[in-house]
C-alpha positions as CSV (number, residue, x, y, z in Angstrom):
1,M,-73.7,-52.4,70.3
2,L,-71.2,-50.8,72.5
3,D,-67.6,-52.0,72.7
4,D,-66.4,-50.8,76.1
5,A,-64.6,-53.5,78.0
6,D,-67.1,-53.4,80.7
7,D,-70.2,-53.5,78.4
8,I,-69.5,-56.6,76.4
9,H,-69.2,-60.3,77.0
10,A,-65.6,-61.6,77.2
11,L,-66.2,-63.5,73.8
12,F,-66.3,-60.1,72.1
13,H,-63.3,-58.6,73.7
14,G,-60.5,-57.7,71.2
15,A,-63.1,-57.5,68.4
16,P,-61.9,-55.6,65.4
17,K,-62.9,-51.9,65.3
18,T,-63.3,-51.7,61.6
19,T,-66.7,-50.6,60.0
20,E,-66.6,-53.9,58.0
21,F,-66.5,-56.1,61.1
22,K,-69.2,-54.0,63.0
23,K,-71.5,-54.6,60.0
24,L,-70.8,-58.2,59.9
25,R,-71.3,-58.6,63.7
26,K,-74.6,-56.6,63.5
27,R,-75.8,-58.7,60.5
28,I,-75.0,-62.1,62.3
29,V,-76.7,-60.9,65.5
30,Q,-79.8,-59.5,63.6
31,H,-80.3,-62.8,61.6
32,T,-79.9,-65.0,64.7
33,R,-82.3,-62.9,66.7
34,E,-84.7,-63.1,63.7
35,A,-84.5,-66.8,63.7
36,V,-85.0,-67.1,67.4
37,D,-88.1,-65.1,67.4
38,Q,-89.6,-66.4,64.1
39,Y,-89.4,-70.0,65.0
40,G,-90.4,-69.5,68.8
41,M,-87.2,-70.8,70.3
42,I,-87.3,-68.9,73.7
43,E,-88.9,-70.4,76.7
44,R,-88.2,-67.8,79.4
45,G,-86.0,-69.4,82.1
46,A,-85.2,-72.4,80.0
47,K,-81.6,-73.9,79.9
48,W,-79.9,-74.6,76.6
49,L,-77.0,-77.0,75.8
50,V,-75.0,-75.1,73.3
51,C,-72.9,-77.6,71.3
52,L,-69.4,-76.5,70.7
53,S,-67.1,-78.5,68.1
54,G,-64.5,-75.9,68.0
55,G,-65.4,-75.2,64.3
56,K,-65.9,-71.6,62.9
57,D,-69.8,-72.2,63.0
58,S,-70.1,-73.3,66.7
59,Y,-67.7,-70.4,67.8
60,T,-70.0,-68.0,66.0
61,L,-73.1,-69.7,67.6
62,L,-71.6,-69.4,71.1
63,A,-70.6,-65.8,70.8
64,V,-73.8,-64.5,69.3
65,L,-75.9,-66.4,71.7
66,H,-74.0,-64.9,74.6
67,E,-74.2,-61.4,73.0
68,L,-78.0,-61.7,73.0
69,Q,-78.1,-63.0,76.5
70,W,-75.7,-60.2,77.5
71,R,-78.1,-57.6,76.1
72,G,-81.2,-59.1,77.8
73,L,-82.5,-60.4,74.6
74,L,-82.2,-64.1,75.3
75,P,-83.7,-64.8,78.7
76,V,-82.3,-68.4,79.0
77,E,-79.3,-70.0,80.7
78,L,-76.6,-71.1,78.5
79,L,-74.4,-74.1,79.0
80,A,-71.6,-74.8,76.4
81,C,-70.8,-78.5,75.8
82,N,-68.1,-80.1,73.7
83,L,-68.2,-83.8,73.0
84,D,-64.6,-85.1,72.6
85,Q,-65.2,-88.3,70.4
86,G,-61.7,-89.7,70.8
87,Q,-60.2,-88.7,67.4
88,P,-56.5,-89.2,67.3
89,G,-54.7,-86.0,67.7
90,F,-57.7,-83.9,68.9
91,P,-56.4,-81.0,70.9
92,A,-58.3,-81.8,74.1
93,T,-57.1,-78.8,76.1
94,V,-58.0,-76.1,73.6
95,L,-61.8,-75.8,74.3
96,P,-61.5,-76.1,78.1
97,E,-58.8,-73.4,78.3
98,F,-60.8,-71.1,76.0
99,L,-64.1,-71.5,77.8
100,E,-62.5,-71.0,81.2
101,K,-60.7,-67.9,79.9
102,M,-63.9,-66.5,78.5
103,G,-65.9,-67.4,81.6
104,V,-68.4,-69.5,79.8
105,P,-70.2,-72.2,81.9
106,H,-69.3,-75.5,80.2
107,R,-69.1,-79.2,80.2
108,I,-66.5,-81.4,78.5
109,E,-67.5,-84.9,77.8
110,Y,-65.2,-87.6,76.6
111,Q,-66.8,-90.5,74.8
112,D,-64.7,-92.6,72.3
113,T,-67.2,-92.9,69.5
114,Y,-64.4,-92.6,66.9
115,S,-63.4,-96.3,67.6
116,I,-66.9,-97.5,67.2
117,V,-67.2,-95.7,63.9
118,M,-63.9,-96.9,62.6
119,D,-64.9,-100.5,63.6
120,K,-68.4,-100.5,62.2
121,V,-68.1,-98.6,58.9
122,P,-66.7,-100.6,56.0
123,A,-63.5,-99.1,54.3
124,G,-64.4,-96.5,51.6
125,R,-67.8,-95.7,53.2
126,T,-68.6,-92.4,54.8
127,Y,-68.5,-92.1,58.6
128,C,-71.0,-89.2,58.9
129,A,-74.3,-91.2,59.4
130,L,-73.1,-93.4,62.3
131,C,-70.9,-90.5,63.7
132,S,-73.8,-88.1,63.8
133,R,-76.1,-90.7,65.3
134,L,-73.7,-91.5,68.2
135,R,-73.0,-87.9,68.8
136,R,-76.7,-87.0,68.9
137,G,-77.3,-89.7,71.4
138,N,-74.7,-88.6,73.8
139,L,-75.8,-84.8,73.4
140,Y,-79.4,-85.8,74.3
141,R,-78.1,-87.7,77.4
142,I,-76.0,-84.8,78.5
143,A,-78.8,-82.3,78.1
144,R,-81.1,-84.5,80.3
145,E,-78.4,-84.9,82.9
146,E,-77.9,-81.0,83.0
147,G,-81.7,-80.2,83.0
148,C,-81.7,-78.6,79.7
149,S,-84.8,-78.3,77.5
150,A,-83.0,-77.7,74.2
151,V,-79.8,-78.9,72.4
152,V,-78.6,-76.1,70.3
153,L,-76.7,-76.5,67.2
154,G,-74.4,-74.5,64.8
155,H,-75.9,-75.4,61.5
156,H,-76.1,-72.2,59.3
157,R,-78.1,-71.4,56.1
158,D,-75.6,-73.2,53.7
159,D,-75.9,-76.3,55.8
160,I,-79.7,-76.3,55.5
161,L,-79.5,-75.5,51.8
162,E,-77.1,-78.4,51.2
163,T,-79.1,-80.8,53.1
164,F,-82.2,-79.9,51.1
165,F,-80.2,-80.8,47.8
166,M,-78.8,-83.8,49.4
167,N,-82.3,-85.2,50.1
168,L,-83.5,-84.0,46.7
169,F,-80.8,-85.7,44.8
170,H,-80.2,-88.8,47.0
171,G,-83.2,-89.3,49.1
172,S,-86.0,-88.4,46.7
173,R,-87.7,-86.1,49.1
174,L,-88.1,-82.4,49.8
175,A,-86.8,-82.0,53.3
176,T,-84.0,-80.3,55.2
177,M,-82.7,-79.4,58.6
178,P,-85.5,-77.5,60.3
179,P,-84.6,-74.5,62.6
180,K,-86.7,-76.1,65.4
181,L,-87.8,-79.6,66.0
182,V,-88.5,-82.0,68.8
183,N,-86.6,-85.2,69.3
184,E,-88.0,-88.6,68.8
185,E,-88.4,-89.1,72.6
186,G,-90.3,-85.9,72.8
187,D,-88.5,-84.5,75.6
188,L,-86.0,-82.0,74.0
189,F,-86.1,-79.3,71.5
190,V,-83.3,-79.0,68.8
191,Y,-82.6,-75.5,67.8
192,R,-80.5,-74.0,64.9
193,P,-80.4,-70.3,65.7
194,L,-77.9,-69.7,62.8
195,A,-80.5,-70.9,60.2
196,H,-80.5,-67.5,58.5
197,V,-76.7,-66.8,58.7
198,A,-74.5,-67.5,55.8
199,E,-71.4,-69.8,56.1
200,A,-69.2,-67.2,54.6
201,D,-70.2,-64.8,57.5
202,C,-69.3,-67.5,60.2
203,E,-65.9,-67.9,58.5
204,K,-65.2,-64.1,58.5
205,F,-66.5,-63.6,62.0
206,A,-64.5,-66.5,63.7
207,R,-61.4,-65.7,61.8
208,A,-61.6,-61.9,62.8
209,M,-62.1,-62.9,66.5
210,N,-59.1,-65.2,66.2
211,Y,-61.0,-68.0,68.0
212,P,-58.9,-71.2,68.2
213,I,-60.5,-73.2,65.4
214,I,-60.2,-77.0,65.4
215,P,-60.6,-78.7,62.1
216,C,-62.8,-81.9,61.8
217,D,-60.2,-84.3,60.5
218,L,-62.5,-87.2,60.6
219,C,-64.9,-86.0,58.0
220,G,-62.4,-83.9,56.1
221,S,-60.1,-86.9,55.3
222,Q,-62.8,-88.5,53.2
223,D,-62.9,-87.3,49.6
224,G,-66.0,-87.4,47.4
225,L,-68.6,-87.0,50.2
226,Q,-72.2,-86.1,49.0
227,R,-72.3,-83.0,50.9
228,Q,-68.9,-81.7,49.4
229,Q,-70.4,-82.6,46.0
230,V,-73.5,-80.5,46.6
231,K,-71.4,-77.7,48.0
232,A,-69.4,-77.5,44.9
233,I,-72.6,-77.4,42.7
234,L,-73.9,-74.5,44.9
235,D,-70.6,-72.8,44.8
236,G,-70.8,-72.9,40.9
237,W,-74.2,-71.5,40.9
238,E,-73.4,-68.8,43.3
239,K,-70.2,-67.8,41.2
240,N,-72.3,-67.6,38.0
241,A,-75.3,-65.8,39.7
242,P,-74.4,-64.0,43.0
243,G,-77.3,-64.3,45.5
244,R,-78.7,-67.5,44.3
245,R,-78.0,-69.3,47.5
246,Q,-80.2,-66.7,49.4
247,K,-83.0,-66.9,46.8
248,M,-83.1,-70.7,47.0
249,F,-83.0,-70.4,50.9
250,R,-85.9,-68.1,50.7
251,A,-87.8,-70.5,48.6
252,L,-87.7,-73.0,51.6
253,M,-89.6,-70.3,53.5
254,N,-92.3,-70.0,50.7
255,T,-93.7,-73.3,49.8
256,R,-97.0,-73.9,48.0
257,P,-98.4,-77.4,48.6
258,S,-101.2,-76.9,46.0
259,H,-98.4,-76.4,43.5
260,L,-96.4,-79.5,44.3
261,L,-97.3,-83.1,44.0
262,D,-97.8,-84.6,47.4
263,P,-101.4,-85.7,48.0
264,K,-100.6,-86.1,51.7
265,L,-100.0,-82.2,51.9
266,F,-102.8,-81.1,49.5
267,D,-106.2,-82.7,48.8
268,F,-105.9,-83.1,45.1
269,A,-108.7,-85.6,44.9
270,G,-111.0,-83.4,46.8
271,L,-110.5,-80.3,44.7
272,T,-113.6,-79.1,43.1
273,R,-114.2,-76.5,40.4
274,G,-115.3,-73.1,41.6
275,A,-114.1,-73.8,45.2
276,G,-110.4,-72.9,45.0
277,A,-108.4,-69.7,44.5
278,P,-107.5,-68.8,41.0
279,E,-104.4,-70.2,39.5
280,S,-101.3,-68.1,40.1
281,P,-99.5,-66.7,37.0
282,D,-96.5,-68.9,37.7
283,D,-98.3,-72.1,37.8
284,G,-95.9,-73.7,35.4
285,I,-98.3,-74.6,32.6
286,P,-96.3,-74.3,29.3
287,N,-97.4,-72.1,26.4
288,L,-99.3,-74.1,23.9
């Protein structure tokens, strides 16, 4: 990737010239392109609503998608969107000024969902579920109004892995955020192009680019959230065995229904002798 001022998108102007940053940038772009291709996200000529919260992940998403578009590798129209949810103290001018400066097409929408959440959620309970539901409904509406075929979110590898364990520990199911899905109404795709990108890389990238990061005080003010607990567990595992996060993430891409216990995914009742493949050496049968 060239770094001449005339050959890059404005979102990359002023990028550090260090070898370390160039490797980081290349890794993020490659992982994003890999996810876009692997999960079939591109519809040529489509329009994407790219959701921008002002956090490190959404800035990384916005930059890498425009990088791919700039290089002719993402033949879709991009519209950045920030949903101002009415949080007290939210710096409402930061994102519009940034997007104007970067020359990024955008829409800023104000909807006071904060007051609704504070009114409906009992004291001591987490806000996340209702806040997310209200935000999602508004983003779907905006996507339809703008003629978009997809809502694009900045969830990364670690978000996906944490959600898997939250479902495992608290929901008694094996499920997570998929990189691509269709909404309940069936009229919009939801994409997560950063599915293969590590959170640490998003953090390093956004900080190095000096993007004006806006913290999420609404969620961050609540201690003991399930996601934070899971994150702490994963941090401990990663510290004791570096690379474990990536191995667990790869496992989500390598499932074996015949070696799980869900009869809806595999016909255990209809299994007959001599009709199946031989047992794998890691079938989990203990030594006798």
